[in-house]
VOZA-639150 format. One line per field, with one value per atom (N, C-alpha, C): atom name; z, x, y; chain; residue number from 1; residue in one letter. Coordinates in pm, 1 decimal. Example, Ala and Ser with C-alpha at 12.3 -4.5 7.8 and 13.67 -1.06 7.14 Angstrom:
<nodes>
atom: N_CA_C_N_CA_C
up: 780.0_780.0_780.0_708.0_714.0_787.0
east: 1319.0_1230.0_1320.0_1285.0_1367.0_1290.0
north: -569.0_-450.0_-330.0_-225.0_-106.0_3.0
kette: A_A_A_A_A_A
nr: 1_1_1_2_2_2
rest: A_A_A_S_S_S
</nodes>
This chain:
<nodes>
atom: N_CA_C_N_CA_C_N_CA_C_N_CA_C_N_CA_C_N_CA_C_N_CA_C_N_CA_C_N_CA_C_N_CA_C_N_CA_C_N_CA_C_N_CA_C_N_CA_C_N_CA_C_N_CA_C_N_CA_C_N_CA_C_N_CA_C_N_CA_C_N_CA_C_N_CA_C_N_CA_C_N_CA_C_N_CA_C_N_CA_C_N_CA_C_N_CA_C_N_CA_C_N_CA_C_N_CA_C_N_CA_C_N_CA_C_N_CA_C_N_CA_C_N_CA_C_N_CA_C_N_CA_C_N_CA_C_N_CA_C_N_CA_C_N_CA_C_N_CA_C_N_CA_C_N_CA_C_N_CA_C_N_CA_C_N_CA_C_N_CA_C_N_CA_C_N_CA_C_N_CA_C_N_CA_C_N_CA_C_N_CA_C_N_CA_C_N_CA_C_N_CA_C_N_CA_C_N_CA_C_N_CA_C_N_CA_C_N_CA_C_N_CA_C_N_CA_C_N_CA_C_N_CA_C_N_CA_C_N_CA_C_N_CA_C_N_CA_C_N_CA_C_N_CA_C_N_CA_C_N_CA_C_N_CA_C_N_CA_C_N_CA_C_N_CA_C_N_CA_C_N_CA_C_N_CA_C_N_CA_C_N_CA_C_N_CA_C_N_CA_C_N_CA_C_N_CA_C_N_CA_C_N_CA_C_N_CA_C_N_CA_C_N_CA_C_N_CA_C_N_CA_C_N_CA_C_N_CA_C_N_CA_C_N_CA_C_N_CA_C_N_CA_C_N_CA_C_N_CA_C_N_CA_C_N_CA_C_N_CA_C_N_CA_C_N_CA_C_N_CA_C_N_CA_C_N_CA_C_N_CA_C_N_CA_C_N_CA_C_N_CA_C_N_CA_C_N_CA_C_N_CA_C_N_CA_C_N_CA_C_N_CA_C_N_CA_C_N_CA_C_N_CA_C_N_CA_C_N_CA_C_N_CA_C_N_CA_C_N_CA_C_N_CA_C_N_CA_C_N_CA_C_N_CA_C_N_CA_C_N_CA_C_N_CA_C_N_CA_C_N_CA_C_N_CA_C_N_CA_C_N_CA_C_N_CA_C_N_CA_C_N_CA_C_N_CA_C_N_CA_C_N_CA_C_N_CA_C_N_CA_C_N_CA_C_N_CA_C_N_CA_C_N_CA_C_N_CA_C_N_CA_C_N_CA_C_N_CA_C_N_CA_C_N_CA_C
up: -1722.1_-1805.8_-1770.8_-1732.5_-1691.7_-1814.0_-1809.2_-1920.9_-1873.9_-1963.5_-1939.1_-2040.9_-2005.1_-2100.6_-2173.7_-2305.8_-2389.7_-2469.1_-2513.1_-2591.2_-2737.4_-2822.9_-2966.3_-3036.5_-3126.2_-3213.5_-3341.6_-3381.5_-3499.9_-3599.5_-3721.6_-3823.1_-3773.2_-3801.6_-3759.1_-3810.1_-3724.5_-3752.4_-3773.4_-3726.4_-3735.8_-3598.7_-3492.2_-3357.2_-3329.7_-3356.1_-3326.3_-3416.4_-3541.7_-3636.1_-3597.7_-3562.6_-3521.5_-3391.8_-3297.5_-3171.0_-3194.9_-3283.7_-3315.4_-3380.3_-3471.3_-3539.0_-3439.5_-3352.3_-3251.3_-3154.9_-3119.8_-3029.4_-3092.4_-3220.5_-3290.7_-3294.7_-3286.5_-3285.1_-3143.4_-3052.2_-2912.8_-2832.9_-2871.7_-2794.5_-2704.8_-2586.2_-2494.8_-2534.9_-2570.1_-2621.9_-2559.3_-2543.9_-2488.5_-2568.1_-2622.3_-2695.5_-2627.4_-2529.3_-2460.1_-2555.9_-2550.0_-2638.0_-2557.9_-2619.7_-2560.2_-2663.3_-2616.5_-2703.9_-2731.6_-2857.7_-2897.0_-2990.9_-2973.4_-3060.9_-3174.3_-3295.9_-3416.3_-3471.1_-3509.6_-3560.3_-3703.3_-3793.9_-3932.5_-3958.1_-4072.9_-4102.6_-4105.2_-4137.6_-4149.7_-4040.4_-3954.3_-3850.7_-3737.7_-3630.9_-3514.6_-3496.4_-3464.0_-3445.5_-3334.8_-3248.4_-3144.9_-3197.1_-3191.6_-3242.1_-3133.9_-3144.4_-3052.0_-3112.2_-3039.6_-3088.5_-2983.1_-3026.9_-2930.4_-2838.4_-2712.6_-2616.2_-2651.8_-2690.2_-2727.3_-2878.2_-2952.6_-3098.0_-3137.3_-3222.2_-3277.1_-3176.3_-3057.9_-2958.4_-2910.1_-2889.4_-2822.2_-2725.3_-2633.4_-2536.0_-2569.2_-2556.8_-2579.7_-2465.7_-2414.7_-2300.9_-2351.2_-2341.0_-2392.7_-2301.8_-2319.3_-2253.5_-2340.3_-2285.9_-2361.3_-2487.4_-2478.8_-2592.9_-2704.6_-2670.6_-2768.7_-2838.6_-2797.2_-2845.4_-2996.9_-3067.4_-3212.6_-3291.9_-3231.2_-3303.5_-3359.7_-3294.2_-3337.7_-3475.5_-3518.3_-3648.0_-3764.9_-3735.3_-3838.7_-3877.9_-3811.8_-3833.4_-3900.3_-3999.1_-4067.8_-3973.7_-3992.9_-3913.6_-3797.6_-3753.9_-3643.2_-3697.5_-3635.8_-3683.1_-3594.0_-3464.1_-3372.2_-3228.8_-3138.4_-2996.2_-2956.0_-2857.4_-2801.2_-2704.2_-2714.5_-2623.0_-2531.4_-2409.3_-2309.0_-2239.1_-2245.9_-2187.5_-2241.2_-2371.2_-2437.0_-2420.6_-2353.2_-2331.4_-2377.3_-2413.6_-2449.8_-2333.9_-2365.7_-2262.4_-2205.9_-2075.7_-2006.3_-1916.4_-1928.9_-1848.2_-1738.2_-1616.7_-1502.2_-1510.7_-1458.4_-1456.1_-1391.0_-1279.1_-1209.7_-1289.4_-1377.3_-1462.5_-1569.8_-1625.9_-1722.3_-1652.6_-1532.6_-1457.3_-1423.8_-1391.9_-1362.5_-1484.9_-1601.8_-1726.0_-1748.1_-1729.4_-1746.9_-1652.9_-1526.6_-1428.6_-1463.3_-1507.2_-1546.4_-1658.1_-1756.1_-1872.4_-1839.8_-1737.3_-1695.4_-1609.1_-1544.2_-1460.8_-1550.6_-1502.0_-1577.7_-1537.0_-1455.6_-1403.0_-1497.5_-1594.6_-1686.4_-1813.5_-1849.3_-1965.4_-2083.1_-2060.3_-2168.2_-2144.3_-2249.5_-2238.7_-2337.7_-2304.2_-2402.2_-2352.9_-2446.4_-2411.1_-2468.9_-2387.4_-2434.1_-2390.0_-2450.2_-2414.1_-2281.3_-2210.7_-2081.9_-2104.3_-2029.2_-2035.0_-1932.7_-1975.8_-1880.4_-1769.8_-1648.4_-1533.8_-1451.4_-1506.6_-1427.2_-1310.4_-1189.5_-1070.8_-1003.1_-992.3_-931.2_-838.6_-757.4_-665.0_-661.0_-612.8_-603.9_-498.5_-543.5_-450.1_-401.2_-497.0_-465.4_-595.2_-588.2_-711.6_-681.0_-786.0_-773.6_-762.2_-775.4_-773.7_-637.2_-531.2_-397.9_-372.8_-324.7_-294.0_-409.9_-529.3_-645.4_-655.8_-701.3_-724.8_-856.0_-850.1_-968.3_-939.4_-1041.9_-1027.1_-1094.2_-1015.9_-1067.1_-1065.7_-1174.1_-1181.2_-1118.5_-1146.1_-1102.4_-1086.6_-982.6_-964.0_-943.0_-1032.8_-1018.2_-980.5_-985.8_-952.8_-1053.7_-1180.5_-1283.7_-1366.7_-1332.8_-1413.2_-1325.1_-1379.0_-1314.8_-1420.9_-1387.5_-1479.3_-1417.8_-1482.8_-1433.4_-1522.2_-1463.9_-1540.8_-1535.3_-1651.3_-1664.4_-1696.8_-1592.2_-1605.7_-1696.9_-1682.5_-1765.1_-1911.0_-1936.6_-2073.5_-2134.8_-2049.3_-2098.3_-2149.5_-2091.9_-2134.3_-2013.4_-2039.7_-1939.7_-1987.9_-1904.0_-1937.6_-1865.2_-1941.3_-1884.5_-1891.3_-1779.0_-1773.4_-1718.6_-1782.0_-1728.1_-1646.6_-1521.9_-1430.2_-1415.1_-1425.3_-1406.6_-1264.6_-1168.4_-1029.6_-946.6_-860.0_-770.9_-635.8_-585.1_-456.3_-341.6
east: -3395.4_-3286.5_-3255.9_-3131.5_-3090.2_-3068.8_-3121.9_-3110.2_-3040.8_-2960.4_-2891.3_-2936.5_-2920.1_-2939.4_-2807.6_-2809.8_-2692.9_-2715.5_-2606.0_-2612.6_-2586.0_-2682.1_-2667.2_-2632.1_-2535.6_-2503.4_-2581.8_-2662.3_-2747.2_-2714.1_-2763.2_-2739.9_-2791.4_-2718.4_-2763.7_-2904.4_-2981.7_-3120.1_-3214.8_-3175.0_-3258.4_-3294.2_-3262.3_-3280.9_-3425.3_-3519.1_-3660.0_-3713.8_-3675.2_-3721.2_-3670.4_-3541.4_-3484.5_-3550.4_-3569.4_-3633.4_-3774.3_-3847.7_-3983.6_-3982.6_-3890.4_-3879.2_-3844.5_-3748.4_-3710.2_-3825.3_-3897.4_-4012.0_-4121.2_-4146.6_-4247.1_-4207.9_-4077.6_-4027.5_-4026.8_-4093.9_-4108.6_-3978.6_-3886.9_-3765.3_-3786.1_-3728.3_-3739.4_-3635.4_-3681.9_-3594.4_-3631.8_-3533.7_-3558.4_-3478.2_-3548.2_-3486.9_-3534.1_-3457.3_-3500.3_-3503.1_-3609.7_-3624.9_-3652.5_-3621.3_-3647.6_-3717.3_-3781.3_-3842.9_-3738.7_-3721.3_-3623.7_-3692.2_-3664.9_-3723.2_-3626.2_-3672.8_-3594.0_-3641.2_-3547.0_-3582.1_-3531.4_-3621.0_-3587.6_-3616.1_-3581.0_-3601.3_-3749.2_-3836.0_-3977.6_-4066.4_-4011.9_-4097.1_-4015.2_-4086.7_-4033.4_-4115.1_-4050.0_-4123.1_-4057.1_-4140.9_-4090.7_-4098.0_-3984.1_-3976.9_-3920.0_-3953.6_-3902.0_-3776.6_-3664.6_-3537.0_-3475.8_-3392.8_-3327.7_-3232.4_-3229.4_-3137.1_-2993.3_-2968.9_-2835.5_-2833.5_-2765.5_-2760.4_-2692.2_-2758.8_-2710.7_-2704.8_-2761.4_-2760.6_-2902.1_-2930.0_-3051.8_-3012.7_-3100.8_-3077.3_-3166.9_-3112.0_-3190.2_-3160.1_-3266.2_-3250.3_-3261.9_-3150.0_-3141.4_-3055.2_-3068.4_-2974.7_-2849.7_-2742.5_-2616.9_-2637.7_-2716.9_-2740.8_-2820.2_-2903.1_-2989.7_-2923.6_-2802.9_-2742.0_-2730.5_-2707.4_-2685.2_-2812.9_-2929.0_-3056.5_-3078.1_-3023.3_-3047.0_-2989.0_-2890.9_-2827.7_-2914.4_-3030.4_-3127.3_-3214.5_-3197.3_-3283.3_-3206.0_-3268.4_-3199.3_-3173.0_-3058.3_-3023.0_-2930.1_-2922.7_-2835.2_-2693.8_-2598.1_-2459.1_-2375.3_-2373.8_-2291.1_-2331.2_-2275.4_-2288.9_-2178.6_-2207.0_-2106.1_-2022.4_-1890.7_-1801.2_-1736.2_-1708.9_-1645.5_-1542.3_-1417.6_-1305.3_-1298.6_-1325.6_-1313.2_-1429.6_-1534.2_-1651.7_-1776.5_-1882.8_-2007.7_-2053.6_-2087.7_-2133.0_-2265.7_-2271.1_-2393.4_-2435.4_-2559.8_-2614.2_-2699.4_-2679.8_-2754.3_-2901.4_-2987.0_-3131.5_-3162.8_-3094.4_-3125.0_-3080.9_-2980.9_-2941.5_-3047.3_-3102.9_-3213.0_-3331.7_-3362.0_-3474.9_-3450.2_-3326.8_-3293.0_-3315.2_-3273.3_-3295.9_-3445.3_-3523.6_-3670.0_-3730.8_-3687.8_-3741.6_-3704.7_-3582.7_-3542.4_-3631.0_-3651.1_-3727.2_-3874.9_-3923.7_-4062.7_-4079.1_-3969.3_-3977.7_-3977.5_-4030.8_-4032.8_-3919.5_-3825.9_-3718.8_-3601.0_-3587.3_-3474.3_-3517.7_-3447.8_-3489.8_-3392.1_-3269.2_-3170.7_-3073.1_-3038.3_-2948.9_-2835.0_-2720.0_-2615.1_-2533.9_-2474.0_-2400.1_-2259.6_-2160.0_-2022.1_-1960.6_-1850.8_-1789.5_-1716.8_-1712.4_-1644.0_-1495.1_-1415.5_-1271.1_-1229.6_-1166.6_-1124.4_-1038.6_-1064.6_-988.2_-1059.8_-1164.0_-1240.5_-1306.0_-1282.7_-1345.8_-1427.6_-1556.9_-1645.3_-1742.0_-1810.5_-1908.3_-2031.9_-2142.3_-2267.2_-2254.4_-2272.4_-2266.5_-2406.4_-2494.7_-2629.2_-2708.5_-2834.8_-2913.3_-3060.2_-3139.7_-3284.3_-3322.5_-3226.4_-3252.8_-3227.7_-3230.4_-3198.5_-3234.0_-3137.8_-3161.1_-3132.3_-3113.0_-3083.3_-2932.7_-2894.9_-2754.0_-2714.7_-2625.9_-2579.0_-2440.8_-2366.5_-2235.3_-2242.5_-2220.2_-2231.3_-2094.5_-2062.6_-1933.4_-1940.3_-2049.0_-2055.4_-2200.0_-2226.1_-2358.1_-2339.5_-2398.2_-2392.9_-2531.1_-2550.3_-2681.4_-2787.3_-2747.3_-2845.1_-2801.8_-2692.1_-2642.6_-2601.3_-2623.2_-2579.2_-2508.3_-2393.4_-2320.7_-2318.7_-2388.4_-2400.7_-2320.7_-2240.5_-2165.4_-2239.5_-2270.2_-2325.5_-2205.6_-2139.7_-2010.0_-2012.0_-2110.8_-2114.8_-2142.8_-2209.1_-2239.9_-2125.8_-2043.5_-1928.8_-1960.2_-2058.1_-2091.1_-2108.9_-2098.3_-2129.7_-2255.7_-2355.6_-2481.7_-2486.4_-2490.3_-2499.0_-2644.3_-2697.1_-2836.4_-2846.4_-2927.3_-2960.9_-3088.4_-3084.9_-3197.6_-3272.9_-3405.7_-3487.7_-3477.9_-3485.6_-3483.5_-3432.9_-3335.0_-3286.7_-3350.5_-3411.3_-3481.4_-3384.5
north: 5500.0_5545.8_5691.1_5718.0_5851.7_5940.3_6061.8_6155.9_6282.8_6338.5_6465.3_6567.9_6695.3_6803.6_6824.5_6809.1_6833.4_6961.5_7021.6_7144.6_7109.3_7141.4_7117.8_7247.6_7240.3_7352.0_7328.5_7426.2_7412.5_7524.4_7509.6_7611.8_7746.9_7853.9_7987.0_8017.1_8080.1_8120.8_8002.8_7883.7_7764.4_7708.4_7781.7_7730.2_7688.5_7778.6_7749.3_7638.6_7637.8_7536.7_7397.2_7386.4_7258.1_7211.0_7302.0_7265.8_7212.8_7276.2_7232.0_7093.1_7070.4_6940.7_6829.7_6856.6_6757.1_6729.6_6834.2_6820.1_6734.5_6755.0_6674.5_6527.1_6500.1_6362.2_6305.4_6374.2_6330.8_6335.2_6424.4_6445.4_6566.4_6562.9_6675.7_6779.7_6897.6_7001.7_7135.2_7223.0_7355.5_7457.9_7553.8_7665.2_7793.7_7843.1_7965.5_8083.7_8161.2_8277.1_8403.2_8516.1_8647.0_8734.5_8839.6_8938.8_9046.7_9078.3_9178.8_9277.0_9404.7_9506.0_9534.9_9513.6_9542.2_9676.6_9760.3_9892.3_9905.6_9938.2_9966.7_10113.8_10162.6_10304.0_10342.1_10244.8_10276.8_10218.0_10132.8_10071.3_10008.7_9974.7_9905.5_9778.9_9667.7_9542.7_9461.9_9400.6_9312.7_9169.7_9101.5_8964.4_8873.0_8745.6_8645.2_8584.0_8593.1_8540.2_8447.7_8352.9_8263.0_8339.7_8300.6_8360.9_8326.7_8201.4_8156.1_8132.0_8216.2_8203.1_8072.4_7995.0_7867.5_7752.6_7771.0_7663.4_7633.0_7503.8_7459.2_7348.2_7316.7_7211.2_7092.4_6972.5_6851.9_6754.8_6691.8_6599.7_6456.8_6384.4_6248.0_6161.4_6030.9_5939.7_5933.4_5884.1_5871.4_5787.7_5683.0_5593.4_5660.8_5759.2_5826.2_5944.9_5981.6_6106.6_6117.0_6008.9_6014.4_6039.5_6017.8_6031.3_6171.9_6272.8_6411.3_6440.6_6363.7_6388.5_6344.0_6283.6_6247.2_6365.9_6479.2_6595.2_6708.3_6774.4_6884.0_7001.9_7065.1_7182.5_7152.8_7026.9_6990.3_6974.2_7042.2_7034.2_6943.5_6973.3_6893.2_6922.9_6843.1_6871.1_6968.1_7050.9_7138.4_7056.2_7067.5_6998.1_7099.2_7056.6_7140.0_7054.8_7096.4_7023.1_6879.9_6863.5_6734.5_6639.0_6681.4_6596.2_6671.4_6597.4_6666.3_6755.2_6879.7_6973.5_6925.6_6909.1_6869.4_6984.8_7024.7_7132.9_7070.7_7116.8_7063.2_7102.4_7014.7_7041.1_7175.3_7206.0_7331.2_7453.3_7439.6_7551.5_7577.4_7470.8_7484.9_7550.7_7505.1_7561.7_7709.1_7744.4_7883.8_7971.8_7924.3_8000.4_8018.6_7912.2_7921.7_8024.4_8022.3_8116.5_8260.8_8284.8_8420.8_8472.1_8387.1_8430.2_8451.8_8384.1_8404.1_8528.9_8570.8_8691.2_8814.0_8921.2_9046.3_9139.2_9087.9_9172.3_9187.9_9098.8_9104.3_9174.5_9280.8_9358.9_9353.5_9305.8_9304.3_9190.0_9117.7_9004.2_9016.6_8957.5_8934.6_8815.9_8743.2_8622.9_8632.3_8600.0_8594.9_8463.2_8424.3_8296.7_8305.9_8195.9_8186.2_8169.6_8244.9_8231.9_8127.0_8019.0_7914.8_7974.3_7930.9_7978.7_8085.0_8147.3_8244.0_8171.6_8217.9_8159.9_8268.8_8248.3_8346.4_8274.9_8351.4_8293.9_8383.2_8327.7_8401.5_8510.3_8635.6_8748.4_8785.6_8811.3_8857.5_8850.1_8814.2_8812.1_8802.5_8819.1_8804.4_8658.0_8567.6_8424.7_8363.0_8440.8_8394.5_8248.7_8171.1_8030.7_7936.1_7988.6_7905.2_7885.7_7767.3_7742.6_7808.5_7903.7_7974.6_8028.6_8049.8_8110.3_8246.9_8350.8_8486.6_8552.4_8619.4_8687.5_8826.4_8899.7_9038.8_9083.0_9160.2_9218.2_9367.5_9444.6_9589.7_9640.1_9770.4_9826.2_9785.6_9770.1_9734.3_9614.0_9547.9_9435.4_9318.2_9197.7_9074.4_8991.7_8936.2_8847.9_8708.4_8616.0_8479.7_8386.9_8300.3_8202.5_8070.0_8017.8_7883.4_7794.9_7746.5_7682.2_7559.6_7471.4_7350.6_7382.8_7494.3_7534.8_7614.4_7675.7_7749.6_7888.7_7955.8_8091.1_8181.6_8310.2_8411.3_8481.5_8489.5_8554.5_8688.0_8798.1_8931.9_8976.9_9021.9_9063.9_9205.6_9285.6_9416.5_9397.2_9438.9_9418.3_9549.5_9540.7_9660.1_9710.5_9615.1_9654.3_9537.3_9560.4_9456.7_9478.4_9372.1_9381.2_9391.3
kette: A_A_A_A_A_A_A_A_A_A_A_A_A_A_A_A_A_A_A_A_A_A_A_A_A_A_A_A_A_A_A_A_A_A_A_A_A_A_A_A_A_A_A_A_A_A_A_A_A_A_A_A_A_A_A_A_A_A_A_A_A_A_A_A_A_A_A_A_A_A_A_A_A_A_A_A_A_A_A_A_A_A_A_A_A_A_A_A_A_A_A_A_A_A_A_A_A_A_A_A_A_A_A_A_A_A_A_A_A_A_A_A_A_A_A_A_A_A_A_A_A_A_A_A_A_A_A_A_A_A_A_A_A_A_A_A_A_A_A_A_A_A_A_A_A_A_A_A_A_A_A_A_A_A_A_A_A_A_A_A_A_A_A_A_A_A_A_A_A_A_A_A_A_A_A_A_A_A_A_A_A_A_A_A_A_A_A_A_A_A_A_A_A_A_A_A_A_A_A_A_A_A_A_A_A_A_A_A_A_A_A_A_A_A_A_A_A_A_A_A_A_A_A_A_A_A_A_A_A_A_A_A_A_A_A_A_A_A_A_A_A_A_A_A_A_A_A_A_A_A_A_A_A_A_A_A_A_A_A_A_A_A_A_A_A_A_A_A_A_A_A_A_A_A_A_A_A_A_A_A_A_A_A_A_A_A_A_A_A_A_A_A_A_A_A_A_A_A_A_A_A_A_A_A_A_A_A_A_A_A_A_A_A_A_A_A_A_A_A_A_A_A_A_A_A_A_A_A_A_A_A_A_A_A_A_A_A_A_A_A_A_A_A_A_A_A_A_A_A_A_A_A_A_A_A_A_A_A_A_A_A_A_A_A_A_A_A_A_A_A_A_A_A_A_A_A_A_A_A_A_A_A_A_A_A_A_A_A_A_A_A_A_A_A_A_A_A_A_A_A_A_A_A_A_A_A_A_A_A_A_A_A_A_A_A_A_A_A_A_A_A_A_A_A_A_A_A_A_A_A_A_A_A_A_A_A_A_A_A_A_A_A_A_A_A_A_A_A_A_A_A_A_A_A_A_A_A_A_A_A_A_A_A_A_A_A_A_A_A_A_A_A_A_A_A_A_A
nr: 1_1_1_2_2_2_3_3_3_4_4_4_5_5_5_6_6_6_7_7_7_8_8_8_9_9_9_10_10_10_11_11_11_12_12_12_13_13_13_14_14_14_15_15_15_16_16_16_17_17_17_18_18_18_19_19_19_20_20_20_21_21_21_22_22_22_23_23_23_24_24_24_25_25_25_26_26_26_27_27_27_28_28_28_29_29_29_30_30_30_31_31_31_32_32_32_33_33_33_34_34_34_35_35_35_36_36_36_37_37_37_38_38_38_39_39_39_40_40_40_41_41_41_42_42_42_43_43_43_44_44_44_45_45_45_46_46_46_47_47_47_48_48_48_49_49_49_50_50_50_51_51_51_52_52_52_53_53_53_54_54_54_55_55_55_56_56_56_57_57_57_58_58_58_59_59_59_60_60_60_61_61_61_62_62_62_63_63_63_64_64_64_65_65_65_66_66_66_67_67_67_68_68_68_69_69_69_70_70_70_71_71_71_72_72_72_73_73_73_74_74_74_75_75_75_76_76_76_77_77_77_78_78_78_79_79_79_80_80_80_81_81_81_82_82_82_83_83_83_84_84_84_85_85_85_86_86_86_87_87_87_88_88_88_89_89_89_90_90_90_91_91_91_92_92_92_93_93_93_94_94_94_95_95_95_96_96_96_97_97_97_98_98_98_99_99_99_100_100_100_101_101_101_102_102_102_103_103_103_104_104_104_105_105_105_106_106_106_107_107_107_108_108_108_109_109_109_110_110_110_111_111_111_112_112_112_113_113_113_114_114_114_115_115_115_116_116_116_117_117_117_118_118_118_119_119_119_120_120_120_121_121_121_122_122_122_123_123_123_124_124_124_125_125_125_126_126_126_127_127_127_128_128_128_129_129_129_130_130_130_131_131_131_132_132_132_133_133_133_134_134_134_135_135_135_136_136_136_137_137_137_138_138_138_139_139_139_140_140_140_141_141_141_142_142_142_143_143_143_144_144_144_145_145_145_146_146_146_147_147_147_148_148_148_149_149_149_150_150_150_151_151_151_152_152_152_153_153_153_154_154_154_155_155_155_156_156_156_157_157_157_158_158_158_159_159_159
rest: M_M_M_F_F_F_K_K_K_N_N_N_W_W_W_Y_Y_Y_V_V_V_L_L_L_Y_Y_Y_V_V_V_K_K_K_P_P_P_K_K_K_N_N_N_E_E_E_K_K_K_K_K_K_V_V_V_A_A_A_E_E_E_T_T_T_L_L_L_S_S_S_K_K_K_A_A_A_K_K_K_L_L_L_E_E_E_V_V_V_Y_Y_Y_C_C_C_P_P_P_T_T_T_I_I_I_Q_Q_Q_E_E_E_T_T_T_K_K_K_I_I_I_W_W_W_S_S_S_D_D_D_R_R_R_K_K_K_K_K_K_T_T_T_V_V_V_E_E_E_V_V_V_P_P_P_L_L_L_F_F_F_K_K_K_S_S_S_Y_Y_Y_I_I_I_F_F_F_V_V_V_R_R_R_L_L_L_S_S_S_E_E_E_K_K_K_E_E_E_R_R_R_Q_Q_Q_I_I_I_V_V_V_F_F_F_N_N_N_F_F_F_P_P_P_G_G_G_V_V_V_I_I_I_K_K_K_Y_Y_Y_L_L_L_F_F_F_W_W_W_L_L_L_G_G_G_K_K_K_P_P_P_A_A_A_I_I_I_V_V_V_K_K_K_D_D_D_D_D_D_E_E_E_I_I_I_E_E_E_T_T_T_I_I_I_R_R_R_E_E_E_W_W_W_L_L_L_L_L_L_S_S_S_N_N_N_D_D_D_V_V_V_S_S_S_E_E_E_Y_Y_Y_S_S_S_V_V_V_T_T_T_T_T_T_L_L_L_T_T_T_P_P_P_G_G_G_D_D_D_R_R_R_V_V_V_Y_Y_Y_L_L_L_K_K_K_N_N_N_S_S_S_M_M_M_L_L_L_G_G_G_G_G_G_K_K_K_E_E_E_A_A_A_I_I_I_V_V_V_K_K_K_E_E_E_V_V_V_G_G_G_K_K_K_T_T_T_R_R_R_V_V_V_R_R_R_L_L_L_I_I_I_L_L_L_E_E_E_D_D_D_F_F_F_G_G_G_V_V_V_V_V_V_L_L_L_N_N_N_M_M_M_K_K_K_I_I_I_K_K_K_Q_Q_Q_I_I_I_A_A_A
</nodes>
């Protein structure tokens, strides 16, 4: 049975909880997280937060897609160009590799503007299939086309 990675839109601030619940139900789920430093007037704390706010990835067959609505916190699937957004396996793997590397120090995500056409110029991901919008001395902008987002990364050092 062929399975795809789908993008689920979940209740805000419920990404990790929904991912854990789906995982306990033996579903393959991925909620990429990053370490973020929160600063209050009296203290500083490093916390783990989702990379994509209100989104998680779930790997299912087309027939299994409706099962996720049995779990609290799941709102809907993300659609792109009228179809459920499907993320390629290598894009999921690329996100995992970035997060495991120590070269990325700052992230932000913005929506993709339809019609933007870019190509891979240069990156720390040499040999990986990726679509990059811009590479500066300390920044890389990668487009995850099937997901419909632009991922901006501040790089500590480009080799």
